[in-house]
Structure formats: structure tokens, C-alpha cells
ZAZA-525879 format. One line per 3 residues: number of its first residue (from 1); for each residue x, y, z of N, C-alpha, C, O. Coordinates in nm, 2 decimals, padded with zeros to 4 digits. Atoms other than C-alpha are relative to their C-alpha. Layout:
BEGIN
NUM) X:Y:Z:X:Y:Z:X:Y:Z:X:Y:Z  ...
***
This chain:
BEGIN
1) 00.08:-00.10:00.01:00.01:00.02:00.00:00.06:00.11:-00.01:00.16:00.12:00.06  -00.09:-00.13:00.01:00.13:00.34:-00.09:-00.08:00.12:00.05:-00.18:00.16:00.01  00.08:-00.13:-00.04:00.05:00.64:00.11:00.05:00.13:-00.04:00.17:00.14:-00.07
4) -00.07:-00.12:00.09:00.09:00.99:-00.04:-00.08:00.11:00.07:-00.19:00.14:00.03  00.08:-00.11:-00.08:-00.01:01.29:00.23:00.07:00.14:-00.04:00.19:00.16:-00.06  -00.04:-00.15:00.07:00.00:01.64:00.09:-00.07:00.11:00.10:-00.16:00.08:00.18
7) 00.03:-00.11:-00.08:-00.05:01.98:00.27:-00.07:00.10:-00.09:-00.03:00.12:-00.20  00.04:-00.13:00.07:-00.25:02.26:00.16:00.00:00.15:00.10:-00.10:00.17:00.17  00.01:-00.12:-00.10:-00.17:02.59:00.36:00.05:-00.04:00.14:00.03:00.04:00.23
10) -00.07:00.07:-00.11:00.00:02.36:00.63:00.11:-00.08:-00.01:00.12:-00.15:-00.11  -00.13:00.09:00.02:00.32:02.18:00.69:-00.01:-00.13:00.07:00.00:-00.13:00.19  00.03:00.12:-00.06:00.25:01.81:00.75:00.14:-00.03:00.06:00.24:-00.07:00.01
13) -00.09:00.07:-00.13:00.46:01.72:01.06:00.02:-00.12:00.01:-00.06:-00.19:-00.05  -00.04:00.12:-00.02:00.62:01.41:01.14:-00.10:-00.06:00.09:-00.12:-00.18:00.08  00.08:00.03:-00.07:00.35:01.39:01.40:-00.11:-00.04:-00.06:-00.16:-00.15:-00.03
16) 00.13:00.02:00.07:00.04:01.42:01.18:00.02:-00.13:-00.10:-00.06:-00.22:-00.10  -00.03:00.08:00.09:00.20:01.21:00.93:00.01:-00.18:00.07:-00.04:-00.28:00.02  -00.02:00.09:-00.09:00.27:00.95:01.18:-00.17:-00.05:00.06:-00.21:-00.17:00.06
19) 00.15:00.04:-00.05:-00.11:00.96:01.32:-00.08:-00.04:-00.14:-00.18:-00.12:-00.13  00.06:00.05:00.11:-00.22:00.92:00.95:00.02:-00.15:-00.01:-00.06:-00.25:-00.01  -00.05:00.16:00.03:-00.03:00.61:00.91:-00.05:-00.09:00.07:-00.08:-00.20:00.02
22) 00.04:00.06:-00.14:-00.14:00.49:01.25:-00.16:-00.06:-00.03:-00.20:-00.17:-00.01  00.16:00.02:00.02:-00.54:00.54:01.15:00.00:-00.08:-00.15:-00.10:-00.15:-00.18  00.03:00.08:00.15:-00.48:00.39:00.77:00.02:-00.15:00.03:-00.05:-00.23:-00.02
25) 00.04:00.14:-00.03:-00.38:00.07:00.93:-00.12:-00.07:00.04:-00.15:-00.18:00.01  00.13:00.05:-00.03:-00.72:00.03:01.09:-00.07:-00.05:-00.13:-00.13:-00.16:-00.12  00.07:00.03:00.12:-00.87:00.05:00.71:00.05:-00.14:-00.02:-00.03:-00.22:-00.08
28) -00.06:00.11:00.07:-00.63:-00.26:00.64:-00.07:-00.12:00.08:-00.08:-00.23:00.03  00.05:00.12:-00.07:-00.80:-00.47:00.92:-00.13:-00.05:-00.10:-00.16:-00.17:-00.10  00.12:00.01:00.04:-01.11:-00.46:00.73:00.00:-00.06:-00.15:-00.07:-00.16:-00.18
31) -00.05:00.01:00.16:-00.97:-00.47:00.35:00.12:00.00:-00.03:00.19:00.10:-00.03  -00.18:00.00:00.02:-00.63:-00.59:00.28:00.04:00.04:-00.16:00.15:00.07:-00.20  -00.02:-00.06:00.13:-00.67:-00.50:-00.09:00.03:00.18:-00.04:00.01:00.22:-00.15
34) 00.01:-00.09:00.05:-00.61:-00.17:-00.08:00.15:00.05:-00.06:00.26:00.03:-00.01  -00.09:-00.05:00.10:-00.38:-00.01:-00.35:00.10:00.13:00.03:00.22:00.13:00.05  -00.08:-00.14:-00.04:-00.28:00.34:-00.27:-00.11:00.11:00.07:-00.23:00.12:00.04
37) 00.08:-00.07:-00.08:-00.40:00.59:-00.04:00.06:00.17:-00.02:00.18:00.19:-00.02  -00.04:-00.12:00.01:-00.39:00.98:-00.10:-00.05:00.12:00.07:-00.15:00.18:00.02  00.07:-00.07:-00.07:-00.47:01.23:00.17:00.05:00.11:00.02:00.17:00.13:00.05
40) -00.01:-00.15:00.02:-00.52:01.60:00.15:-00.04:00.05:00.11:-00.16:00.05:00.14  00.02:-00.09:-00.10:-00.48:01.80:00.45:-00.01:00.15:-00.01:00.08:00.22:-00.05  -00.01:-00.14:00.03:-00.60:02.16:00.45:-00.05:00.09:00.10:-00.13:00.05:00.18
43) 00.06:-00.12:-00.11:-00.66:02.49:00.65:-00.07:00.10:-00.07:-00.02:00.14:-00.17  00.03:-00.13:00.04:-00.88:02.77:00.60:-00.06:00.07:00.09:-00.17:00.05:00.13  00.02:-00.07:-00.13:-00.89:03.01:00.86:-00.02:-00.06:00.11:00.08:-00.06:00.19
46) 00.04:00.09:-00.13:-01.06:02.81:01.15:-00.04:-00.15:-00.03:-00.07:-00.23:00.05  00.05:00.15:00.04:-01.16:02.49:00.95:00.11:-00.08:-00.07:00.15:-00.05:-00.18  -00.09:00.12:00.03:-00.93:02.20:00.91:-00.08:-00.10:-00.05:-00.17:-00.16:00.02
49) 00.09:00.12:00.07:-01.05:01.96:00.63:00.12:-00.08:-00.04:00.23:-00.05:-00.07  -00.10:00.14:00.04:-00.89:01.61:00.56:-00.10:-00.07:-00.13:-00.21:-00.11:-00.12  00.02:00.10:00.13:-00.96:01.44:00.22:00.09:-00.13:-00.02:00.21:-00.14:-00.01
52) -00.06:00.15:00.05:-00.87:01.09:00.12:-00.04:-00.05:-00.13:-00.16:-00.08:-00.14  00.03:00.10:00.11:-00.87:00.92:-00.21:00.06:-00.14:00.01:00.18:-00.15:00.04  -00.07:00.11:-00.02:-00.84:00.54:-00.20:-00.02:-00.08:-00.11:-00.14:-00.09:-00.14
55) 00.02:00.07:00.12:-00.79:00.32:-00.50:00.02:-00.13:00.04:00.13:-00.17:00.06  -00.04:00.14:-00.02:-00.87:-00.02:-00.43:-00.02:-00.11:-00.13:-00.08:-00.05:-00.22  00.00:00.11:00.09:-00.87:-00.33:-00.67:-00.14:00.04:-00.04:-00.23:00.02:00.04
58) 00.11:00.00:00.05:-01.15:-00.24:-00.90:-00.10:00.12:00.04:-00.21:00.11:-00.01  00.08:-00.08:-00.06:-01.31:00.08:-00.72:00.08:00.12:00.04:00.19:00.11:00.08  -00.07:-00.13:-00.07:-01.22:00.43:-00.60:-00.11:00.05:00.11:-00.23:00.05:00.09
61) 00.10:-00.07:-00.13:-01.37:00.58:-00.27:00.08:00.12:00.03:00.21:00.13:00.02  -00.04:-00.11:-00.02:-01.33:00.91:-00.19:-00.09:00.05:00.15:-00.21:00.01:00.17  00.07:-00.05:-00.11:-01.44:01.09:00.14:00.10:00.16:00.08:00.22:00.19:00.06
64) -00.07:-00.11:-00.05:-01.35:01.41:00.33:-00.09:00.05:00.15:-00.20:00.02:00.19  00.07:00.00:-00.15:-01.41:01.56:00.68:00.05:00.16:00.02:00.15:00.19:-00.02  -00.03:-00.11:-00.05:-01.41:01.91:00.83:-00.03:-00.01:00.16:-00.11:-00.09:00.22
67) 00.00:00.01:-00.17:-01.35:02.00:01.22:00.07:00.13:-00.01:00.11:00.19:-00.11  -00.07:-00.11:-00.06:-01.21:02.28:01.41:00.16:-00.07:00.03:00.26:00.01:00.03  -00.16:00.06:-00.04:-00.88:02.05:01.50:00.02:-00.10:-00.14:-00.07:-00.17:-00.19
70) -00.03:00.12:00.12:-00.70:01.84:01.22:00.00:-00.14:00.07:-00.03:-00.23:00.00  00.00:00.16:-00.02:-00.68:01.52:01.43:-00.16:-00.03:00.03:-00.19:-00.14:00.00  00.13:00.02:00.02:-01.06:01.55:01.50:-00.05:-00.03:-00.15:-00.15:-00.11:-00.18
73) 00.07:-00.01:00.17:-01.11:01.59:01.10:00.05:-00.15:-00.03:-00.03:-00.23:-00.06  -00.06:00.13:00.02:-00.86:01.29:01.07:-00.08:-00.12:00.03:-00.11:-00.20:-00.05  00.05:00.10:-00.05:-01.04:01.06:01.30:-00.15:-00.01:-00.12:-00.18:-00.11:-00.19
76) 00.12:-00.03:00.06:-01.38:01.18:01.13:-00.01:-00.08:-00.17:-00.10:-00.14:-00.23  -00.02:00.04:00.12:-01.24:01.09:00.80:00.03:-00.16:-00.01:00.00:-00.23:-00.10  -00.05:00.15:00.01:-01.10:00.74:00.87:-00.12:-00.06:00.05:-00.14:-00.17:-00.02
79) 00.13:00.05:00.01:-01.45:00.65:01.01:-00.09:00.01:-00.11:-00.17:-00.08:-00.12  00.05:00.02:00.10:-01.59:00.74:00.71:00.05:-00.09:-00.12:-00.03:-00.15:-00.19  -00.05:00.10:00.08:-01.37:00.55:00.49:-00.01:-00.16:00.06:-00.03:-00.26:-00.02
82) 00.02:00.13:-00.07:-01.40:00.26:00.73:-00.14:-00.05:-00.06:-00.17:-00.16:-00.12  00.17:00.06:00.03:-01.79:00.25:00.68:-00.01:-00.04:-00.17:-00.07:-00.14:-00.21  00.00:00.02:00.16:-01.71:00.28:00.29:00.06:-00.13:-00.05:00.01:-00.20:-00.14
85) -00.09:00.12:00.01:-01.47:00.01:00.28:-00.07:-00.10:00.05:-00.10:-00.18:-00.04  00.12:00.10:-00.05:-01.72:-00.23:00.50:-00.08:-00.04:-00.11:-00.09:-00.16:-00.15  00.11:00.02:00.08:-01.97:-00.16:00.25:00.05:-00.04:-00.15:-00.02:-00.12:-00.23
88) -00.09:00.09:00.12:-01.74:-00.24:-00.04:00.02:-00.14:00.00:00.00:-00.23:-00.08  -00.04:00.15:-00.03:-01.65:-00.54:00.08:-00.10:-00.09:00.02:-00.08:-00.21:00.00  00.13:00.09:-00.01:-02.01:-00.66:00.16:-00.06:-00.01:-00.17:-00.13:-00.10:-00.22
91) 00.07:-00.02:00.17:-02.10:-00.57:-00.23:00.10:-00.13:-00.06:00.06:-00.21:-00.14  -00.05:00.10:00.08:-01.81:-00.81:-00.31:-00.04:-00.13:00.03:-00.05:-00.22:-00.06  00.02:00.11:-00.05:-01.91:-01.08:-00.09:-00.15:-00.07:-00.02:-00.17:-00.19:-00.02
94) 00.11:00.02:00.03:-02.29:-01.05:-00.16:-00.05:-00.11:-00.10:00.00:-00.10:-00.21  00.02:00.12:00.10:-02.42:-01.38:-00.34:-00.14:00.00:-00.01:-00.19:-00.11:-00.04  00.13:00.00:00.00:-02.78:-01.29:-00.35:-00.09:-00.10:00.10:-00.20:-00.14:00.08
97) 00.09:00.10:-00.10:-02.88:-01.51:-00.05:-00.05:00.03:00.14:-00.04:-00.02:00.25  00.07:-00.03:-00.16:-03.07:-01.31:00.17:-00.12:-00.05:00.00:-00.15:-00.13:-00.08  00.14:00.03:-00.03:-03.42:-01.33:00.30:-00.08:00.03:-00.11:-00.17:-00.05:-00.13
100) 00.10:-00.04:00.09:-03.60:-01.16:00.03:00.05:-00.03:-00.14:00.01:00.04:-00.23  -00.07:-00.01:00.15:-03.40:-01.30:-00.28:-00.10:-00.13:-00.06:-00.17:-00.20:00.01  00.11:00.08:00.05:-03.60:-01.51:-00.54:-00.01:-00.13:00.03:-00.12:-00.17:00.01
103) -00.02:00.12:00.00:-03.51:-01.85:-00.47:-00.05:-00.05:00.15:-00.08:-00.16:00.19  00.07:00.03:-00.16:-03.63:-01.82:-00.09:-00.16:00.04:-00.02:-00.25:-00.02:00.04  00.15:-00.03:00.00:-03.96:-01.66:-00.19:-00.08:-00.12:-00.07:-00.19:-00.16:-00.03
106) 00.07:00.12:00.09:-04.03:-01.93:-00.46:00.00:-00.13:00.11:-00.10:-00.20:00.10  00.02:00.10:-00.07:-03.93:-02.19:-00.17:-00.11:00.01:00.13:-00.15:-00.08:00.21  00.08:-00.03:-00.13:-04.15:-02.02:00.08:-00.16:-00.03:-00.08:-00.25:-00.08:-00.01
109) 00.13:00.01:00.02:-04.45:-02.02:-00.14:-00.01:-00.15:-00.05:-00.13:-00.16:-00.08  00.01:00.13:00.05:-04.40:-02.41:-00.25:-00.05:-00.05:00.13:-00.15:-00.12:00.13  00.04:00.02:-00.12:-04.40:-02.45:00.13:-00.15:00.02:00.06:-00.20:-00.06:00.13
112) 00.10:-00.06:-00.05:-04.70:-02.26:00.20:-00.11:-00.10:-00.09:-00.21:-00.15:-00.03  00.11:00.06:00.07:-04.91:-02.45:-00.12:-00.01:-00.17:00.05:-00.09:-00.26:00.01  -00.01:00.17:-00.03:-04.81:-02.81:00.04:-00.09:-00.02:00.10:-00.10:-00.13:00.15
***
């Protein structure tokens, strides 16, 4: 996995870079096919913005978060990315064997007629 951190109107310090690297490892727990991640940190007056673009095998995920503090914005960003990756993983594993699938409805209708 490649990680690129860019700062707009902010210097990306070692502590910020390390914090982002620690948080990104949380994403790899759910889905290990993350190819590259590009994080953009931006400051505009009192608003701190964190954006991330993740390239997965066969998909592209984007999220952003704004907060008064950069660390809070990064935490919110990672939470959003985590939810999106879990959703992406569920879509990959979905084999249409849910409660309302066509085969289940047909089987239930056959049982009711017998």
C-alpha cells in the first residue's frame, strides 16, 4: 500500500504523518486489497479539512471531513472511509442469498401450498 500525504496551507509534520499512518492501518484490518491512499490536509481560517482518495482493486473511494481541529478531522475521515470500505467488501461478498431473494420466495411459496 502506498500512502501519500499532501498539505495545503499547512506543513505536514512527522506527528501528523505518523497519526495518519496509524489510522490508515485500521482500514487494512477490514480490507487488505488497498492499493494506494492519497490524503490531503487543508486549513482555511479556522476550518481544518481532511480528504482522502483510496484506490482499491476495481473501485475508487473518496471521503472528506471538516472540523475545528486537524486530528478530529482525520478521525472523522477515517470513520467515513472505514464505513465505505466495509460496504464495498459486503458488495463483493454478496451472493444474493438474502431473506428476500427470488429462490427463498419461491421455496416459501411452495411450502405454503403444500
